[in-house]
C-alpha positions in Angstrom: -3.5 -21.2 -15.5 -4.9 -17.7 -16.1 -5.9 -17.4 -12.5 -2.4 -18.3 -11.4 -1.0 -15.4 -13.6 -3.3 -12.9 -11.9 -2.3 -14.2 -8.5 1.4 -14.0 -9.3 1.0 -10.5 -10.7 -0.9 -9.3 -7.6 1.7 -11.0 -5.3 4.5 -9.5 -7.3 3.0 -6.0 -7.1 2.3 -6.3 -3.4 5.9 -7.5 -2.6 7.3 -4.7 -4.7 5.2 -2.1 -2.9 6.3 -3.4 0.5 10.0 -3.2 -0.6 9.6 0.2 -2.2 7.8 1.6 0.8 10.4 0.2 3.3 13.1 1.8 1.1 11.4 5.1 1.1 10.9 5.0 4.9 14.5 4.1 5.5 15.7 6.9 3.3 13.2 9.3 4.9 14.5 8.4 8.4 18.2 8.7 7.2 17.7 12.2 5.8 15.1 13.6 8.2 16.2 11.9 11.4 12.6 11.5 12.4 10.8 8.1 12.7 7.5 10.0 12.6 8.3 11.7 9.3 9.5 8.4 7.8 6.3 6.6 8.8 4.1 9.5 7.5 6.0 9.6 4.2 6.0 5.8 3.7 2.3 5.6 4.8 1.2 8.3 2.4 3.3 6.9 -0.4 1.5 3.5 -0.3 -1.7 5.1 -1.4 -0.4 7.6 -3.8 1.9 5.2 -5.6 -0.8 2.6 -6.1 -3.1 5.2 -7.6 -0.4 6.8 -9.7 0.9 3.4 -11.0 -2.6 2.4 -12.0 -3.0 5.7 -13.9 0.5 5.3 -15.5 -0.4 1.8 -16.7 -3.7 2.9 -18.1 -2.0 5.8 -20.0 0.6 3.4 -21.4 -2.1 1.0 -22.5 -3.5 3.8 -24.7 0.0 4.5 -26.2 0.6 2.1 -29.1 4.2 3.2 -29.7 6.7 0.4 -29.3 4.0 -2.3 -29.5 4.3 -4.9 -32.3 1.5 -7.2 -33.2 2.4 -10.8 -32.7 1.9 -13.0 -35.8 -1.3 -15.1 -35.4 -2.9 -17.6 -37.6 -6.4 -16.3 -37.1 -7.6 -12.8 -38.1 -8.2 -10.7 -35.0 -11.1 -8.2 -34.7 -10.5 -4.6 -33.9 -12.4 -5.0 -30.6 -10.0 -7.8 -29.6 -7.0 -5.6 -30.4 -8.3 -3.0 -27.9 -9.1 -5.6 -25.2 -6.6 -5.3 -22.3 -7.1 -8.9 -21.4 -5.8 -9.9 -24.9 -2.7 -7.6 -24.7 -0.1 -10.2 -23.9 -1.5 -12.6 -26.4 -1.7 -10.1 -29.3 1.1 -7.6 -28.7 4.8 -7.7 -28.1 6.4 -4.8 -26.3 9.7 -3.5 -27.7 12.7 -3.1 -25.4 12.7 0.7 -26.2 9.1 0.9 -25.0 9.9 -1.0 -21.8 12.8 1.3 -21.1 10.9 4.5 -21.7 7.9 3.2 -19.7 10.2 2.4 -16.8 11.9 5.8 -17.0 8.5 7.6 -17.1 7.3 5.7 -14.0 10.5 6.4 -12.1 10.1 10.2 -12.9 6.5 10.1 -11.6 7.4 8.0 -8.6 10.3 10.3 -7.7 8.2 13.4 -8.0 5.5 11.8 -5.8 8.1 11.0 -3.1 9.6 14.5 -3.3 6.2 16.1 -2.9 5.1 13.9 -0.1 8.5 14.3 1.7 8.2 18.1 1.3 4.6 18.0 2.7 5.6 16.0 5.8 9.0 17.5 6.5 8.5 21.1 5.2 12.2 21.0 4.1 13.1 21.2 0.4 16.6 19.9 1.0 15.4 16.8 2.8 12.7 16.1 0.2 15.1 16.4 -2.7 17.7 14.1 -1.0 15.1 11.5 -0.2 13.7 11.6 -3.8 16.9 11.6 -5.7 18.6 9.0 -3.5 15.5 6.9 -4.1 16.1 6.8 -7.8 19.3 4.9 -7.3 18.0 2.6 -4.5 14.8 1.8 -6.3 16.5 0.9 -9.6 18.8 -1.5 -7.8 16.0 -3.0 -5.6 13.7 -3.4 -8.5 16.4 -5.2 -10.4 16.8 -7.7 -7.5 13.1 -8.1 -7.1 12.7 -8.9 -10.9 15.5 -11.4 -10.8 14.0 -13.2 -7.8 10.6 -13.4 -9.5 12.3 -14.7 -12.6 13.9 -17.4 -10.6 10.6 -18.2 -8.9 8.9 -18.4 -12.3 11.5 -20.8 -13.7 11.2 -23.1 -10.7 7.4 -23.1 -10.7 6.7 -22.6 -14.4 
């Protein structure tokens, strides 16, 4: 069962990255008019977003705000409370934490896209249009992605 959760998480992450990168490439083409720029921006983003997301997750793992310890029968050691593998078993994330975490990631992701687009196009206006339009498209696409995965989990859970 645990192995299945890891596989699902990995698959979900990969499918989201594909959707997110295709979205960025389409917006890049729309605003730059260049397939070459769109491919460069999307290709660069794949690597930077994976690294930034990992760092974002690790930072949020260290932040205890908005986490509530689940009630358990057994006493849990301090070491177990710090163990990332035990996080879902021991801690419940508040809705406020999830919202703030999502907003913080969107800010980082948008800044990353703007910087990459500026680097490849050399045009502030295009970079800002790509980045800020992406905020809207990514929120909508992520919502759809989550709903599809929830449907998959219900059918296969």
